[in-house]
C-alpha positions as CSV (number, residue, x, y, z in Angstrom):
1,X,-16.5,3.1,18.2
2,X,-13.8,2.3,15.2
3,X,-11.1,4.0,13.2
4,X,-11.9,7.4,11.9
5,X,-13.0,7.7,8.0
6,X,-12.6,10.6,5.7
7,X,-13.6,10.8,2.0
8,X,-10.4,12.2,-0.4
9,X,-11.3,14.0,-3.7
10,X,-8.5,12.8,-6.5
11,X,-6.7,15.9,-8.3
12,X,-5.6,15.9,-11.6
13,X,-3.6,18.5,-13.9
14,X,-4.9,18.5,-17.2
15,X,-4.5,21.0,-20.5
16,X,-7.7,22.1,-22.0
17,X,-5.3,24.4,-24.1
18,X,-1.7,24.2,-24.5
19,X,-1.0,26.7,-22.6
20,X,-3.5,26.1,-19.5
21,X,-2.8,24.1,-16.7
22,X,-6.3,22.9,-14.9
23,X,-7.0,21.0,-11.6
24,X,-10.0,18.7,-11.7
25,X,-11.5,16.4,-9.5
26,X,-13.8,14.7,-11.6
27,X,-13.7,11.9,-14.3
28,X,-15.8,13.2,-16.6
29,X,-13.8,16.7,-16.7
30,X,-10.6,14.8,-16.4
31,X,-11.2,12.4,-19.6
32,X,-11.7,15.3,-22.4
33,X,-8.6,16.4,-22.5
34,X,-4.8,15.5,-22.0
35,X,-3.8,14.4,-18.8
36,X,-0.3,15.1,-17.1
37,X,-1.6,13.3,-13.8
38,X,-2.6,12.6,-10.4
39,X,-1.2,14.9,-8.0
40,X,-2.8,14.8,-4.9
41,X,-5.8,13.6,-2.6
42,X,-7.8,15.8,-0.5
43,X,-10.3,15.8,2.2
44,X,-13.8,16.0,0.5
45,X,-15.1,17.8,3.4
46,X,-13.7,20.6,6.0
47,X,-11.9,18.6,8.6
48,X,-10.2,20.2,11.3
49,X,-7.4,22.3,10.6
50,X,-8.2,22.9,6.8
51,X,-9.7,25.5,4.7
52,X,-11.3,25.2,1.1
53,X,-9.1,25.5,-2.3
54,X,-10.8,26.9,-5.0
55,X,-10.7,26.5,-8.8
56,X,-10.4,29.9,-10.5
57,X,-10.3,30.9,-13.9
58,X,-9.3,34.3,-15.9
59,X,-10.7,34.4,-19.9
60,X,-8.0,36.4,-20.7
61,X,-5.4,34.2,-20.2
62,X,-6.8,31.8,-20.4
63,X,-5.7,30.2,-17.1
64,X,-7.0,28.0,-14.4
65,X,-5.2,29.1,-10.8
66,X,-5.6,27.1,-7.8
67,X,-6.3,28.8,-4.8
68,X,-7.2,29.5,-0.9
69,X,-8.7,32.7,-1.7
70,X,-11.9,32.6,-3.5
71,X,-11.5,35.3,-6.3
72,X,-8.0,36.0,-6.1
73,X,-6.6,38.5,-8.3
74,X,-10.1,39.1,-9.6
75,X,-9.9,35.2,-11.3
76,X,-13.1,34.3,-11.3
77,X,-13.8,31.5,-9.1
78,X,-15.4,27.8,-10.8
79,X,-15.2,25.0,-8.3
80,X,-14.3,24.4,-4.6
81,X,-12.0,21.5,-5.5
82,X,-11.7,20.2,-1.4
83,X,-10.2,20.8,1.6
84,X,-6.1,21.1,2.5
85,X,-4.0,21.9,5.6
86,X,-2.1,24.8,6.0
87,X,0.2,22.9,8.8
88,X,2.8,20.0,7.6
89,X,2.1,18.4,11.1
90,X,-1.3,18.7,10.5
91,X,-1.5,14.8,9.2
92,X,0.9,12.3,9.1
93,X,2.1,11.6,5.2
94,X,0.8,15.1,3.8
95,X,3.1,17.6,1.5
96,X,3.1,20.7,0.4
97,X,1.2,21.6,-3.5
98,X,3.1,24.1,-4.7
99,X,1.5,26.8,-7.5
100,X,4.5,27.4,-10.4
101,X,4.0,30.0,-12.8
102,X,5.2,30.0,-16.4
103,X,5.9,33.7,-17.0
104,X,5.6,33.6,-20.8
105,X,2.4,32.6,-20.7
106,X,1.0,33.9,-17.6
107,X,-0.2,30.0,-16.7
108,X,-0.6,28.8,-13.4
109,X,-0.5,25.2,-12.1
110,X,-0.5,23.0,-9.4
111,X,2.0,20.4,-8.5
112,X,3.2,18.6,-5.1
113,X,6.4,19.6,-3.3
114,X,9.1,18.3,-4.8
115,X,8.0,18.2,-8.6
116,X,8.4,20.8,-11.6
117,X,7.4,21.6,-15.6
118,X,9.7,22.9,-17.8
119,X,9.8,26.9,-17.8
120,X,7.5,27.0,-14.8
121,X,9.0,28.6,-11.2
122,X,7.5,28.8,-8.0
123,X,6.7,32.4,-7.4
124,X,3.8,32.2,-4.9
125,X,3.6,29.7,-2.4
126,X,0.2,29.1,-0.8
127,X,1.6,27.0,1.7
128,X,-1.2,24.4,1.7
129,X,-0.9,20.8,2.0
130,X,-2.1,17.3,1.0
131,X,-1.8,14.2,0.2
132,X,0.8,13.8,-2.6
133,X,0.6,11.1,-5.8
134,X,2.4,10.6,-8.7
135,X,1.4,11.9,-11.6
136,X,0.9,9.3,-14.3
137,X,3.7,6.5,-12.6
138,X,2.9,3.0,-11.3
139,X,5.8,2.0,-10.1
140,X,8.8,4.6,-7.9
141,X,11.0,1.8,-6.4
142,X,13.3,1.6,-3.3
143,X,15.6,-1.5,-4.1
144,X,17.7,-3.5,-1.6
145,X,19.4,-6.7,-2.3
146,X,21.3,-9.3,0.4
147,X,21.9,-12.6,0.4
148,X,20.9,-13.6,-3.2
149,X,17.6,-11.8,-2.8
150,X,16.2,-8.5,-4.4
151,X,13.4,-6.6,-3.3
152,X,11.4,-3.4,-4.3
153,X,9.0,-1.7,-2.2
154,X,6.8,0.6,-4.3
155,X,6.6,4.0,-3.3
156,X,3.5,4.5,-5.6
157,X,1.2,2.1,-3.2
158,X,2.3,2.8,0.3
159,X,5.6,1.1,0.1
160,X,4.0,-2.3,-0.2
161,X,7.1,-4.8,-1.1
162,X,6.1,-4.9,-5.1
163,X,9.2,-7.7,-6.3
164,X,10.8,-10.4,-4.5
165,X,13.2,-12.3,-7.1
166,X,16.1,-14.7,-5.7
167,X,17.9,-16.8,-8.3
168,X,16.6,-14.5,-11.7
169,X,13.0,-15.5,-10.7
170,X,10.5,-12.9,-9.4
171,X,8.5,-14.8,-7.2
172,X,5.7,-11.8,-6.4
173,X,2.4,-11.9,-8.5
174,X,2.0,-8.1,-9.7
175,X,-1.5,-7.2,-10.4
176,X,-3.5,-4.1,-8.7
177,X,-2.3,-2.9,-5.3
178,X,-3.6,-5.7,-3.4
179,X,-1.7,-8.8,-4.0
180,X,2.4,-8.8,-4.1
181,X,3.1,-8.7,-0.2
182,X,1.8,-6.7,1.9
183,X,-0.5,-6.1,5.3
184,X,-4.4,-5.6,5.4
185,X,-6.4,-5.7,8.4
186,X,-10.3,-6.3,8.5
187,X,-12.6,-6.0,11.4
188,X,-16.7,-5.4,11.1
189,X,-18.8,-2.3,12.4
190,X,-22.6,-2.9,12.3
191,X,-22.2,-5.9,10.0
192,X,-20.2,-3.8,7.4
193,X,-16.3,-4.4,6.4
194,X,-13.2,-2.2,7.0
195,X,-10.2,-3.3,5.2
196,X,-7.6,-0.5,5.3
197,X,-4.8,-2.0,3.0
198,X,-1.1,-1.3,3.0
199,X,-1.2,-0.8,-1.2
200,X,-4.3,1.3,-2.0
201,X,-8.1,0.2,-2.9
202,X,-9.4,-2.0,-5.5
203,X,-9.1,1.0,-8.1
204,X,-5.4,0.0,-9.1
205,X,-4.4,-1.9,-12.0
206,X,-5.7,0.2,-14.7
207,X,-3.5,0.6,-17.7
208,X,-3.6,4.6,-17.1
209,X,-1.7,5.0,-14.1
210,X,-3.3,8.4,-13.4
211,X,-6.4,6.5,-12.3
212,X,-5.2,4.0,-9.7
213,X,-5.7,4.8,-5.9
214,X,-2.4,4.4,-3.6
215,X,-1.9,4.5,-0.2
216,X,0.0,7.6,0.9
217,X,3.5,7.1,1.8
218,X,4.7,8.4,5.2
219,X,8.5,7.4,5.0
220,X,10.8,5.0,3.2
221,X,13.9,4.6,4.7
222,X,16.8,2.0,4.0
223,X,19.9,1.0,6.7
224,X,22.2,-1.8,6.1
225,X,20.2,-5.0,5.4
226,X,16.7,-3.6,6.5
227,X,14.3,-1.6,4.7
228,X,11.3,0.0,6.3
229,X,8.4,1.8,5.0
230,X,4.9,3.2,6.8
231,X,2.5,4.5,5.4
232,X,-1.2,5.6,5.7
233,X,-4.0,3.3,4.8
234,X,-6.9,3.8,2.2
235,X,-10.0,1.5,1.8
236,X,-9.2,-1.4,-0.2
237,X,-13.1,-1.7,-0.5
238,X,-14.0,2.1,-0.5
239,X,-17.4,1.6,-2.1
240,X,-18.9,0.3,1.2
241,X,-18.0,3.7,2.7
242,X,-18.9,6.3,0.5
243,X,-15.8,6.0,-2.1
244,X,-15.9,5.1,-5.7
245,X,-13.1,5.3,-8.5
246,X,-12.6,8.9,-8.3
247,X,-12.9,9.2,-4.4
248,X,-10.7,7.5,-2.5
249,X,-11.8,6.7,1.2
250,X,-8.7,7.2,4.1
251,X,-8.1,6.0,7.1
252,X,-6.0,9.2,8.5
253,X,-4.4,8.2,12.0
254,X,-4.2,4.4,10.8
255,X,-0.4,4.2,10.1
256,X,0.8,0.5,8.7
257,X,4.4,-0.5,7.3
258,X,7.2,-3.2,7.6
259,X,10.9,-3.6,8.5
260,X,12.6,-6.7,6.4
261,X,16.1,-7.5,7.1
262,X,17.2,-9.6,4.5
263,X,19.6,-12.3,4.9
264,X,18.7,-12.4,8.6
265,X,21.5,-14.4,10.2
266,X,23.4,-15.0,7.4
267,X,21.2,-17.3,6.6
268,X,21.1,-16.0,2.6
269,X,17.6,-15.9,1.4
270,X,15.6,-15.8,4.9
271,X,14.2,-12.2,5.8
272,X,12.9,-10.8,8.7
273,X,9.5,-9.6,8.2
274,X,8.0,-7.1,10.9
275,X,4.6,-5.7,10.3
276,X,3.6,-2.6,12.6
277,X,0.0,-1.6,12.8
278,X,-0.8,1.9,14.5
279,X,-4.4,2.6,16.0
280,X,-6.2,5.2,17.4
281,X,-9.4,3.1,18.8
282,X,-9.7,-0.8,19.6
283,X,-10.6,-2.5,17.0
284,X,-13.0,-5.3,18.1
285,X,-11.9,-9.0,16.5
286,X,-9.2,-7.7,14.7
287,X,-7.5,-10.0,11.7
288,X,-4.2,-9.3,10.6
289,X,-2.2,-10.2,7.6
290,X,1.6,-9.7,8.9
291,X,1.9,-10.6,6.0
292,X,0.3,-12.2,2.9
293,X,2.6,-13.1,-0.2
294,X,1.0,-13.3,-3.6
295,X,2.5,-15.8,-5.8
296,X,2.5,-16.4,-9.5
297,X,0.2,-19.4,-11.0
298,X,3.0,-21.2,-11.5
299,X,3.4,-21.9,-7.6
300,X,0.5,-24.1,-7.1
301,X,1.3,-26.8,-4.8
302,X,1.0,-26.5,-1.0
303,X,2.8,-27.7,2.0
304,X,2.4,-27.6,5.9
305,X,5.6,-27.5,8.2
306,X,6.0,-28.3,11.8
307,X,9.7,-27.0,12.9
308,X,9.5,-29.6,16.3
309,X,8.3,-32.7,15.0
310,X,9.8,-31.9,10.8
311,X,6.5,-32.7,9.5
312,X,6.3,-31.7,6.2
313,X,2.6,-32.3,4.6
314,X,1.3,-31.7,1.4
315,X,-2.3,-30.1,1.5
316,X,-4.7,-29.3,-2.0
317,X,-6.8,-26.3,-1.0
318,X,-9.7,-26.4,-4.3
319,X,-8.8,-24.3,-7.1
320,X,-12.3,-24.1,-8.3
321,X,-13.2,-21.8,-4.7
322,X,-12.1,-18.1,-4.5
323,X,-10.0,-19.1,-2.8
324,X,-10.0,-22.6,-2.0
325,X,-7.9,-22.3,1.4
326,X,-6.3,-24.5,4.2
327,X,-5.8,-22.6,7.7
328,X,-3.3,-24.7,9.6
329,X,-0.7,-23.8,12.8
330,X,1.7,-26.1,14.1
331,X,0.8,-28.2,16.6
332,X,4.6,-27.3,18.5
333,X,4.0,-23.3,17.9
334,X,6.6,-23.3,15.6
335,X,6.3,-23.7,11.5
336,X,4.6,-22.4,8.6
337,X,3.1,-22.1,5.4
338,X,5.2,-22.9,2.2
339,X,4.0,-23.0,-1.9
340,X,6.5,-24.1,-4.9
341,X,6.4,-24.8,-8.2
342,X,5.4,-27.9,-9.4
343,X,9.2,-29.8,-9.4
344,X,9.8,-28.4,-5.9
345,X,12.7,-26.5,-7.5
346,X,11.3,-22.9,-6.5
347,X,9.4,-22.3,-3.0
348,X,8.6,-19.5,-0.6
349,X,7.7,-20.4,3.0
350,X,6.3,-17.7,5.5
351,X,8.0,-19.3,9.2
352,X,6.4,-17.8,12.7
353,X,6.3,-18.9,16.3
354,X,2.8,-18.7,16.6
355,X,0.8,-17.8,20.0
356,X,0.6,-21.4,20.7
357,X,4.4,-20.8,21.8
358,X,4.5,-17.4,22.8
359,X,4.7,-15.5,19.2
360,X,2.6,-12.9,17.7
361,X,1.4,-15.0,15.0
362,X,-2.2,-17.1,15.1
363,X,-1.8,-19.7,12.4
364,X,-1.0,-19.6,8.5
365,X,-3.7,-19.9,5.2
366,X,-2.9,-21.4,2.2
367,X,-5.0,-20.0,-0.8
368,X,-5.8,-21.2,-3.9
369,X,-7.1,-18.2,-6.4
370,X,-5.8,-19.9,-9.3
371,X,-10.0,-20.7,-10.7
372,X,-10.7,-16.4,-10.6
373,X,-7.5,-14.9,-10.1
374,X,-4.5,-16.4,-11.8
375,X,-2.5,-16.5,-8.3
376,X,-1.4,-18.2,-5.2
377,X,-0.6,-17.0,-1.8
378,X,0.4,-17.6,1.7
379,X,-0.7,-15.4,5.2
380,X,0.7,-15.3,8.5
381,X,-2.6,-14.1,10.5
382,X,-2.9,-12.9,13.8
383,X,-6.1,-12.4,15.2
384,X,-6.5,-9.3,18.1
385,X,-9.8,-9.4,20.5
386,X,-9.4,-6.6,20.3
387,X,-6.6,-4.7,18.5
388,X,-5.4,-2.2,21.3
389,X,-4.8,1.2,20.3
390,X,-1.7,2.3,19.6
391,X,1.3,-0.1,17.7
392,X,1.4,-3.3,17.7
393,X,3.9,-5.5,15.9
394,X,3.9,-9.2,14.4
395,X,6.9,-10.9,13.5
396,X,7.5,-13.2,10.8
397,X,10.0,-14.6,8.2
398,X,9.9,-14.7,4.8
399,X,12.5,-17.4,2.8
400,X,12.8,-18.7,-1.2
401,X,14.8,-21.5,-2.7
402,X,13.5,-25.1,-3.2
403,X,11.6,-26.5,-0.9
404,X,14.1,-28.9,0.6
405,X,16.2,-25.7,1.3
406,X,13.0,-23.8,1.9
407,X,11.8,-26.7,5.3
408,X,15.5,-26.8,5.9
409,X,16.1,-23.0,6.5
410,X,12.8,-22.6,8.8
411,X,14.2,-25.8,10.7
412,X,17.3,-23.7,11.3
413,X,15.1,-20.8,12.2
414,X,13.7,-23.3,15.2
415,X,16.5,-24.2,16.0
416,X,18.1,-20.9,16.2
417,X,15.1,-19.7,18.6
418,X,13.9,-17.0,15.7
419,X,10.9,-14.9,16.8
């Protein structure tokens, strides 16, 4: 058994004429017209508790209208757009799809709950639900500052940690939805890789944001110095599972998220990062990034640090591989990986108590992608054989400063018994 998958249709709202909004699910038709944006993902095929949603047409308007009833109001049925749920509790991460109406033109449109179009009001509510999207927005941030660090989580991309700024410097590489700081889970089924990713699929980083495929957000909350996000995860390499540039593939019952606490223990630019992974079935031989942080290419020196022996060792992952990498775990069970800039005035470290000492992290990866993707990465990796059904958490700590101060913070985390 493996985690269930679902193929999705992407719905865009376009304008085939100045007073006629129309929903389309195909790139060829979408690209013929001005695009308002991407407003929902829907199951491509019937699922438990769903009904079809139809695109209807009245040439006398002209008016396109979406409906759960074929031929509603005498309109011609043009297409099936996908399938929708009838209750908000049918799946996590779904929201109502509304049908606003312009009484002056007689035109109907479709929008996610909370969205609006000038001069359109909701006069009929079909009570249908899908995964909401963000039209033509690539960034919708929830921001938190404490301990000299400002972070931003991006709602459009599953709530991933999009930005980490300390001392006026951005520490995260912001390309597509597979980088920044986030979590992915990897396992194989019949020799084919699964890789549900917190941010979304590989089809991201487009100049037109309405083309990007981001994971649907369930929740994002901030209480005190802690920001928490949860989202339903898209498959990163969706082509392996029937998807493509217009069709994301989702794990509808798999939830990945984080609780990040800034200024941990009043240590300034030190954060506690707890990764949450929830699945419905046990996954054999799962590999979890808990988390991974991608840095700009100016961060190009790599170190391991054992917080007990206080051994700081520079290592040299190759720049010609994609990536060149060093995999390392502290013999003592306490330590982490660090990446700095050339003069060591800026560094990011990832620390954890590893399984050797009773923690959740197995080892650290230091990765050099400069030869192929102009980035470097540090990862706290957890391996589970299997990853059990239900929720599992993994704890690591992230810190930025000069290299010397990052090392000192890691030593202090060990002395304080942080876990």
